[in-house]
GUBASE-324714 format. One record per residue (C-alpha): x, y, z. Coordinates in pm, whole numbers, padded with zeros to 5 digits, always signed. Layout:
# GUBASE-324714
XYZ/...
# end
This chain:
# GUBASE-324714
+11393+12610+09682/+11197+12547+09949/+10993+12280+09967/+10612+12286+09985/+10457+12104+10280/+10115+12036+10196/+09873+11857+10474/+09648+11644+10438/+09418+11801+10682/+09085+11950+10515/+09048+12308+10482/+08867+12494+10729/+08521+12624+10478/+08455+12952+10420/+08195+13067+10680/+07821+13079+10498/+07697+13475+10447/+07449+13503+10767/+07047+13579+10679/+06915+13911+10737/+06754+13978+11007/+06439+14184+11057/+06407+14470+11282/+06339+14420+11660/+05986+14354+11674/+05874+14165+11339/+05972+13884+11139/+05938+13468+11193/+05783+13412+11491/+05710+13029+11542/+05423+12904+11696/+05365+12693+12017/+05261+12299+12054/+05400+12140+11722/+05477+11819+11710/+05846+11712+11692/+06060+11688+11430/+06077+11374+11191/+06197+11303+10849/+05815+11334+10748/+05791+11644+10760/+05648+11880+10459/+05639+11544+10251/+05319+11549+10069/+05408+11932+09934/+05519+11999+09601/+05899+12008+09549/+05964+12352+09563/+05704+12479+09827/+05880+12118+10043/+06218+12268+10026/+06129+12634+10069/+05916+12555+10377/+06245+12342+10517/+06471+12664+10454/+06226+12826+10636/+06196+12611+10932/+06570+12668+11015/+06576+13019+11060/+06556+13167+11353/+06275+13373+11494/+06313+13709+11366/+06501+13660+11048/+06334+13879+10785/+06027+13691+10611/+05975+13924+10314/+05984+13777+09968/+06293+13966+09845/+06512+13847+10113/+06381+13492+10084/+06523+13477+09723/+06854+13591+09800/+06937+13303+09976/+06719+13017+09803/+06910+13075+09421/+06728+12811+09300/+06400+13041+09295/+06331+13432+09195/+06076+13642+09410/+05749+13520+09234/+05850+13161+09242/+05929+13201+09636/+05568+13447+09655/+05398+13135+09522/+05502+12888+09750/+05434+13101+10000/+05045+13141+09913/+05100+12755+09953/+05216+12728+10270/+04959+12985+10402/+04682+12773+10229/+04836+12475+10351/+04795+12599+10709/+05180+12633+10728/+05177+13029+10815/+05004+13335+10861/+05070+13701+10763/+04982+13898+11100/+04955+14293+11120/+05014+14384+11502/+04908+14734+11653/+05190+14831+11925/+05303+15124+12116/+05314+15349+12464/+05011+15581+12508/+05098+15838+12231/+05283+15665+12025/+05118+15383+11784/+05316+15179+11519/+05251+14863+11342/+05493+14640+11345/+05425+14309+11070/+05507+13941+11239/+05483+13619+11006/+05426+13340+11241/+05505+12997+11111/+05388+12649+11227/+05594+12345+11122/+05232+12176+11171/+04984+12230+10964/+04701+12439+11084/+04270+12462+10954/+04172+12830+10947/+03953+12753+11279/+04316+12742+11466/+04444+13041+11357/+04109+13202+11406/+04118+13120+11792/+04476+13149+11840/+04477+13561+11675/+04423+13683+12002/+04700+13519+12124/+04954+13681+11799/+05121+13900+12043/+05518+13890+12167/+05561+13615+12415/+05641+13825+12785/+05960+13860+12885/+06067+13649+13144/+06024+13776+13575/+06334+13953+13651/+06446+13744+13968/+06456+13908+14279/+06795+13994+14422/+06807+13849+14795/+06816+14057+15070/+07129+14170+15216/+07175+14047+15537/+07226+14361+15802/+07492+14507+15915/+07658+14392+16230/+07591+14690+16469/+07937+14866+16586/+07985+14739+16985/+07950+15087+17177/+07976+15106+17576/+07645+15058+17725/+07558+15326+17915/+07573+15313+18298/+07206+15372+18294/+07109+15084+18092/+07320+14847+18331/+07137+14602+18478/+07042+14679+18843/+06913+14419+19132/+06582+14466+19214/+06493+14686+19569/+06374+14387+19799/+05973+14415+19871/+05847+14591+20180/+05738+14379+20439/+05332+14283+20433/+05148+14483+20633/+05023+14383+20997/+04737+14124+21042/+04521+14354+21228/+04508+14668+20943/+04259+14657+20719/+04309+14689+20316/+04039+15071+20283/+03711+14941+20107/+03640+14943+19682/+03284+15062+19630/+03100+14873+19452/+03110+14858+19065/+02761+14992+18905/+02562+14716+18717/+02623+14688+18347/+02245+14780+18152/+02262+14628+17753/+02239+14922+17510/+01809+14897+17411/+01709+14900+17036/+01541+15097+16849/+01322+14922+16594/+01414+15061+16260/+01145+15254+16082/+01157+15144+15695/+01138+15504+15454/+00883+15510+15212/+00934+15439+14882/+01010+15716+14624/+00809+15720+14323/+01018+15634+14011/+01055+15851+13779/+00826+15693+13578/+00550+15705+13815/+00607+16100+13844/+00602+16144+13485/+00244+15951+13468/+00122+16180+13746/+00284+16468+13543/-00027+16433+13288/-00265+16616+13490/-00037+16869+13498/+00053+16912+13162/-00341+16882+13074/-00693+16814+13239/-00794+16588+13013/-00561+16303+13099/-00575+16351+13489/-00480+15983+13638/-00521+15874+14024/-00248+15711+14226/-00427+15404+14136/-00426+15420+13762/-00024+15560+13740/+00029+15261+13976/-00127+15083+13728/+00105+15184+13387/+00409+15217+13572/+00577+14923+13418/+00424+15033+13036/+00607+15380+13131/+00926+15232+13257/+00946+15001+12963/+00970+15323+12758/+01254+15460+12983/+01435+15173+12966/+01419+15207+12576/+01674+15482+12630/+01386+15764+12612/+01348+16062+12860/+01039+16140+13076/+00986+16460+12873/+00952+16261+12576/+00745+16038+12735/+00514+16285+12810/+00521+16469+12502/+00453+16160+12343/+00156+16082+12532/-00036+16468+12494/+00034+16540+12164/-00252+16528+11960/-00593+16455+12211/-00932+16416+12086/-01150+16712+12226/-01297+16505+12469/-01168+16179+12653/-01454+15979+12824/-01142+15753+13005/-00798+15890+13037/-00650+15539+13201/-00729+15382+12875/-00646+15589+12614/-00314+15663+12846/-00279+15214+12826/-00327+15249+12451/-00058+15503+12334/+00179+15333+12567/+00123+15038+12365/+00076+15193+12003/+00308+15438+12050/+00623+15262+12251/+00928+15338+12060/+01214+15137+11953/+01522+15029+12116/+01797+15293+12083/+02189+15092+12018/+02424+15149+12315/+02677+15378+12256/+03044+15193+12286/+03232+15246+12582/+03512+15409+12494/+03874+15244+12618/+04036+15413+12929/+04287+15603+12850/+04542+15483+12994/+04468+15107+12883/+04767+14979+12656/+04655+14982+12291/+04682+14587+12146/+04518+14504+11867/+04626+14196+11616/+04492+14152+11249/+04537+13919+10984/+04740+13996+10625/+04691+13803+10317/+04954+13631+10213/+05035+13756+09868/+04953+14124+09847/+04924+14204+10265/+04553+14348+10267/+04478+14347+10638/+04104+14150+10730/+03954+13950+10975/+04029+13592+11005/+03709+13499+10882/+03740+13722+10551/+04073+13631+10490/+04010+13193+10484/+04379+13029+10459/+04493+13396+10519/+04423+13509+10101/+04219+13764+10042/+03929+13680+09814/+04107+13802+09469/+04395+13603+09564/+04225+13320+09627/+04067+13303+09230/+04216+13030+09038/+04460+13107+08790/+04667+13389+08973/+04945+13228+08935/+04971+13087+08583/+05116+13191+08290/+04831+13432+08037/+04713+13168+07789/+04771+13332+07430/+04497+13244+07177/+04496+12970+06926/+04332+13231+06690/+04616+13514+06726/+04722+13614+06428/+05100+13587+06392/+05371+13873+06256/+05356+13761+05856/+04991+13861+05950/+05018+14191+06116/+05279+14297+05834/+05044+14240+05520/+04759+14405+05703/+04927+14733+05813/+05068+14730+05424/+04725+14706+05342/+04586+14965+05540/+04884+15221+05393/+04757+15094+05009/+04469+15201+05144/+04553+15579+05281/+04792+15621+04948/+04485+15588+04746/+04245+15897+04667/
# end
């Protein structure tokens, strides 16, 4: 019979089940600029929230942060308890759920992320960092060092490129000989500068509209001095988004039969009938601009909204007190025996003629 050898070495523990990871671009994201880890982290939270916060702190970035995945890994708490704990952690400033719109031109998709901060933050901090709640930029790819140039193959030097001795200089000319006389250079005259003639200023559209009033209706004939005096008032109309046709029609409409002072009437109408400011049309985004938007969502129900509409990461219905408490049974609710007695009495009433 074989002898069984019992080893005193402990057995290797069974590997724990790996935590499920979210799809690429989703899941947990850890915020930067946090305090170092200490044993006092999450000590001010209740026991349930403290345990769930410690579990989330140990999860890697990209881990699934939905209630169902967390409840599967926490056997002590169900989905309802985990959802209530996440709501409490959002109120305490530890997490925010964010919906990001990403994609290439022509391909747009939403990704849902949970941003986690070991250090509790207030609503102002989360609102200020909303624009930066995006994926971290990819690390720059190091440039490869340029390869050294390959050595050129040794080739025989052609005879034409072989250095040859320079020819000896010719003997100097005789002392009696003289060089040919050269023509004197012509003196350089400085370039004459012609004075620039200023171009006459073109009349403004407001001035032209006032000058056209007399041609539209002779009762509003204005002189050049009158048009210059009223030009600033007419320019205010054009600055509010109206054109010159609208300006002239507003000035000549409903004129009296006799106008004694055209300049006075036009000045009065320019002041009293000035139009309101037209709202500026929104500038459409450039077609090549990347689509990028970040929107917070309620930690409890997932309703999207701006940071100012979701204080503590919760919408208004989820912030209402009493959402997580069990329904209270009224004290005067009838018991089971009372219900049966009442039902028997109703049956007797139905049987009676």
